[in-house]
ZAGU-745779 format. One record per residue (C-alpha): residue number from 0; x, y, z. Coordinates in steps of 0.02 Angstrom, whole numbers. Example, Ala and Ser with C-alpha at 12.3 -4.5 7.8 and 13.67 -1.06 7.14 Angstrom:
BEGIN
<site><num>0</num><x>615</x><y>-225</y><z>390</z></site>
<site><num>1</num><x>684</x><y>-53</y><z>357</z></site>
***
This chain:
BEGIN
<site><num>0</num><x>0</x><y>0</y><z>0</z></site>
<site><num>1</num><x>67</x><y>172</y><z>-46</z></site>
<site><num>2</num><x>36</x><y>245</y><z>127</z></site>
<site><num>3</num><x>175</x><y>137</y><z>199</z></site>
<site><num>4</num><x>303</x><y>218</y><z>84</z></site>
<site><num>5</num><x>309</x><y>391</y><z>159</z></site>
<site><num>6</num><x>480</x><y>454</y><z>208</z></site>
<site><num>7</num><x>548</x><y>625</y><z>256</z></site>
<site><num>8</num><x>661</x><y>721</y><z>139</z></site>
<site><num>9</num><x>844</x><y>693</y><z>183</z></site>
<site><num>10</num><x>889</x><y>809</y><z>325</z></site>
<site><num>11</num><x>712</x><y>839</y><z>387</z></site>
<site><num>12</num><x>626</x><y>767</y><z>539</z></site>
<site><num>13</num><x>503</x><y>623</y><z>549</z></site>
<site><num>14</num><x>323</x><y>668</y><z>588</z></site>
<site><num>15</num><x>195</x><y>575</y><z>693</z></site>
<site><num>16</num><x>31</x><y>532</y><z>607</z></site>
<site><num>17</num><x>101</x><y>563</y><z>433</z></site>
<site><num>18</num><x>-4</x><y>423</y><z>356</z></site>
<site><num>19</num><x>-167</x><y>502</y><z>415</z></site>
<site><num>20</num><x>-108</x><y>673</y><z>357</z></site>
<site><num>21</num><x>-67</x><y>602</y><z>185</z></site>
<site><num>22</num><x>-240</x><y>523</y><z>171</z></site>
<site><num>23</num><x>-323</x><y>690</y><z>212</z></site>
<site><num>24</num><x>-208</x><y>792</y><z>101</z></site>
<site><num>25</num><x>-269</x><y>875</y><z>-58</z></site>
<site><num>26</num><x>-191</x><y>855</y><z>-228</z></site>
<site><num>27</num><x>-101</x><y>1005</y><z>-299</z></site>
<site><num>28</num><x>-42</x><y>954</y><z>-473</z></site>
<site><num>29</num><x>93</x><y>823</y><z>-443</z></site>
<site><num>30</num><x>113</x><y>869</y><z>-260</z></site>
<site><num>31</num><x>1</x><y>841</y><z>-109</z></site>
<site><num>32</num><x>-31</x><y>970</y><z>26</z></site>
<site><num>33</num><x>-77</x><y>911</y><z>201</z></site>
<site><num>34</num><x>-101</x><y>1001</y><z>367</z></site>
<site><num>35</num><x>71</x><y>947</y><z>429</z></site>
<site><num>36</num><x>176</x><y>922</y><z>273</z></site>
<site><num>37</num><x>202</x><y>947</y><z>87</z></site>
<site><num>38</num><x>220</x><y>783</y><z>-8</z></site>
<site><num>39</num><x>325</x><y>751</y><z>-164</z></site>
<site><num>40</num><x>320</x><y>599</y><z>-279</z></site>
<site><num>41</num><x>479</x><y>494</y><z>-267</z></site>
<site><num>42</num><x>463</x><y>347</y><z>-386</z></site>
<site><num>43</num><x>342</x><y>222</y><z>-308</z></site>
<site><num>44</num><x>348</x><y>313</y><z>-141</z></site>
<site><num>45</num><x>319</x><y>487</y><z>-72</z></site>
<site><num>46</num><x>438</x><y>603</y><z>19</z></site>
<site><num>47</num><x>376</x><y>741</y><z>132</z></site>
<site><num>48</num><x>435</x><y>905</y><z>203</z></site>
<site><num>49</num><x>356</x><y>959</y><z>368</z></site>
<site><num>50</num><x>276</x><y>1131</y><z>349</z></site>
<site><num>51</num><x>356</x><y>1191</y><z>511</z></site>
<site><num>52</num><x>529</x><y>1170</y><z>433</z></site>
<site><num>53</num><x>492</x><y>1290</y><z>290</z></site>
<site><num>54</num><x>570</x><y>1458</y><z>333</z></site>
<site><num>55</num><x>535</x><y>1552</y><z>172</z></site>
<site><num>56</num><x>429</x><y>1544</y><z>16</z></site>
<site><num>57</num><x>430</x><y>1657</y><z>-136</z></site>
<site><num>58</num><x>367</x><y>1654</y><z>-316</z></site>
<site><num>59</num><x>482</x><y>1615</y><z>-461</z></site>
<site><num>60</num><x>460</x><y>1602</y><z>-649</z></site>
<site><num>61</num><x>566</x><y>1478</y><z>-744</z></site>
<site><num>62</num><x>590</x><y>1465</y><z>-931</z></site>
<site><num>63</num><x>583</x><y>1297</y><z>-1016</z></site>
<site><num>64</num><x>669</x><y>1295</y><z>-1185</z></site>
<site><num>65</num><x>677</x><y>1170</y><z>-1325</z></site>
<site><num>66</num><x>798</x><y>1195</y><z>-1467</z></site>
<site><num>67</num><x>775</x><y>1022</y><z>-1540</z></site>
<site><num>68</num><x>672</x><y>979</y><z>-1690</z></site>
<site><num>69</num><x>590</x><y>1087</y><z>-1819</z></site>
<site><num>70</num><x>502</x><y>1209</y><z>-1703</z></site>
<site><num>71</num><x>604</x><y>1273</y><z>-1555</z></site>
<site><num>72</num><x>506</x><y>1356</y><z>-1416</z></site>
<site><num>73</num><x>524</x><y>1442</y><z>-1248</z></site>
<site><num>74</num><x>388</x><y>1440</y><z>-1116</z></site>
<site><num>75</num><x>375</x><y>1522</y><z>-945</z></site>
<site><num>76</num><x>321</x><y>1410</y><z>-801</z></site>
<site><num>77</num><x>262</x><y>1478</y><z>-633</z></site>
<site><num>78</num><x>341</x><y>1403</y><z>-479</z></site>
<site><num>79</num><x>381</x><y>1424</y><z>-296</z></site>
<site><num>80</num><x>550</x><y>1427</y><z>-209</z></site>
<site><num>81</num><x>547</x><y>1347</y><z>-36</z></site>
<site><num>82</num><x>684</x><y>1380</y><z>91</z></site>
<site><num>83</num><x>709</x><y>1255</y><z>230</z></site>
<site><num>84</num><x>866</x><y>1240</y><z>334</z></site>
<site><num>85</num><x>1013</x><y>1281</y><z>221</z></site>
<site><num>86</num><x>927</x><y>1213</y><z>67</z></site>
<site><num>87</num><x>820</x><y>1290</y><z>-71</z></site>
<site><num>88</num><x>698</x><y>1190</y><z>-176</z></site>
<site><num>89</num><x>600</x><y>1248</y><z>-328</z></site>
<site><num>90</num><x>428</x><y>1173</y><z>-358</z></site>
<site><num>91</num><x>367</x><y>1192</y><z>-537</z></site>
<site><num>92</num><x>181</x><y>1216</y><z>-558</z></site>
<site><num>93</num><x>82</x><y>1218</y><z>-719</z></site>
<site><num>94</num><x>-48</x><y>1345</y><z>-664</z></site>
<site><num>95</num><x>-34</x><y>1512</y><z>-576</z></site>
<site><num>96</num><x>-180</x><y>1460</y><z>-465</z></site>
<site><num>97</num><x>-73</x><y>1319</y><z>-393</z></site>
<site><num>98</num><x>69</x><y>1442</y><z>-367</z></site>
<site><num>99</num><x>-48</x><y>1558</y><z>-270</z></site>
<site><num>100</num><x>-109</x><y>1415</y><z>-159</z></site>
<site><num>101</num><x>70</x><y>1373</y><z>-113</z></site>
<site><num>102</num><x>113</x><y>1556</y><z>-82</z></site>
<site><num>103</num><x>-38</x><y>1572</y><z>35</z></site>
<site><num>104</num><x>29</x><y>1436</y><z>152</z></site>
<site><num>105</num><x>30</x><y>1487</y><z>333</z></site>
<site><num>106</num><x>200</x><y>1431</y><z>390</z></site>
<site><num>107</num><x>213</x><y>1382</y><z>573</z></site>
<site><num>108</num><x>394</x><y>1443</y><z>576</z></site>
<site><num>109</num><x>340</x><y>1619</y><z>527</z></site>
<site><num>110</num><x>223</x><y>1638</y><z>677</z></site>
***
């Protein structure tokens, strides 16, 4: 069962009740957002980052380019940069609405 394959991101702490939080989480494109953690797909498992470890969040726009083939293109993709500990992580989103949901997170570390 997929709920048994939940593990914290390397360097983050283990949460209690993470299985129940995952079951109650809502889907946000390829990610899942729970009350305690943000979940990322990792092959046949899921990794999570506790929300209380996130110290900063800001919007970013990345450019995806393709120069292969007959028709090269460049496309802007909205995203979010998370800061936790000494690490930064960029989450790509397909829609600006998803970006706004992530930016509206109430971080326990900011309170």
